[in-house]
Steps between C-alpha positions, in 0.01 A plus 500: 500500500308632801701722740569406858214560741528791746450263795686173447548295818696176472358170627537439873647176636285208376235742372220364284452635147146627562616675818789670322275609213250644750768707671628628165148585382390679818817709498434622146123530479210550742311216331634151435284435196600831340868415537451147365305624198760764416789254511320194357196625303221246473669245727302342783759444772301486819226249418747209500789365706767745388772336709444154349446618143771770504462623138849536359442843349352635825796381708754626249321835463486543875872426525583751227270775632648477849864446401497155655702206367291236325630224726396698806160565345442136412598397853168656616299250297396151600676380186828554681429188710456265204740209527544565873157471663299373202587387152288758324205732554167396353307795365164328444503264802605522862878495540676300768586705809349826361203619703200563270326835508170358373447785253151504349377810314758724674398362842751307709341224700800324657757614755792453265675820612635444848657771714682564826335780697827598670693515172237730348510716815878537508574538125597854403260446213280194543558229240410136441760224493531237229514219754159608634342358182638151566319210664829381645504808726257567784719705734715811518842383610600858591219556749409140591129525427252319276419689181149636447304435183155652560364813662443451872174697485323400176694195380590652162833405337767766459470690171779761528417678173146579618412745775755678716767237555586362753136533603232250399329609178164378633472615862806725541657296781874562521699185416781627722277454807435130436545308829841332540494120531830355623631235262591143590878494550562189287293629209661841533850355481412274208341780298794730570720235340257483206540874444878479519502222239269695268724807535810294417655567840476141628476139391247237611565361851799269546288183469403620149832655401536278194178607330402810309258751654223400255520136615511609865185712463328212318585279797357758739184516293456122509532498878254789523266300276500188719446722804202687357326302223561129546266224623734448796585866554298524821683207656835650401413843640380348827818293530729797437312729737480236771879482510588860419198717572289695257144498369411181308152608393403467136606796282225705339548558128345797319297326231509145370870480409711333768830671425727719717416805288137475616573516871486827692827629644403386850406151383817463293701617797345232720580234240851634442573460871426127459711481183790655691482218754505238223803659332692527825774236515415373153427222423487321838232702676289506184521121465423434867196730510363375166539137609323568830216670312474220242608734222652219294640515150172489308370797700825695521543497120151623419492803273674610184775238470678700228585777747597285801881513525724197513624594847146455635406183313820320601429563869139386464593192296768397745330559834123527449422189299284363782464138602 
């Protein structure tokens, strides 16, 4: 059995596996690849999504080498949210709510690693949060700003294990100096509640108190779907924003897949502000705005029917059947 490492920091609050491993590696070796090769000879850890794959032996080894409990170690992985945010992680295909990194030949093409510039600036040792890898999050509830997902100077995604983190590995721009964009208050409040539910510190809002978190997040996803990628989405966005403010313009997806995971943080934030208005006072405001926009049953139920929760379909069936 390998002895404990000389430098063995424990995971920070909501820290991501890859972030924790980086801090452990840099504290024990001047080179990341040298450390990785010594501990896991022949393993390629950094040319894939380590947080989504979370090899069991790597997580367990890291726990043992740092004197960390296995439960605490596994809490850094995206697997820890199975059964809460999504049913299971898909290794070969895109997973629901997990932001893709777009890894191709060791190059990351998508802004799947979000960050808060103020958090990175004020951390005693900068680290990346688990919730920053989730499409259901576009804000920092602590600092009230929209998360960044690409370098402000060159547009490159964050690749913390390359270059001198937290500086961009391409142009050297410091991620901590990313301009602060104040978040929409409704979206900020909603996403704060999301985080609390994921952390087990809260339940879904009172209108959804009788359903499990997984069903609640599926309901949120369906509403986000009809707001962003539905034949009547534009009419619904315009109706919501006419009554409540906001930007109803069409969201811009990165690529050909019209899913929340393929929206930039700023675009998802704009859409989440509209979702927050539709969830407010559920189901009455949702029904009224959908009816005014002509978002009747056949449109409101578009998508993967197997994942649409009963609590959503019953409202749609009862009130949005049209005339």
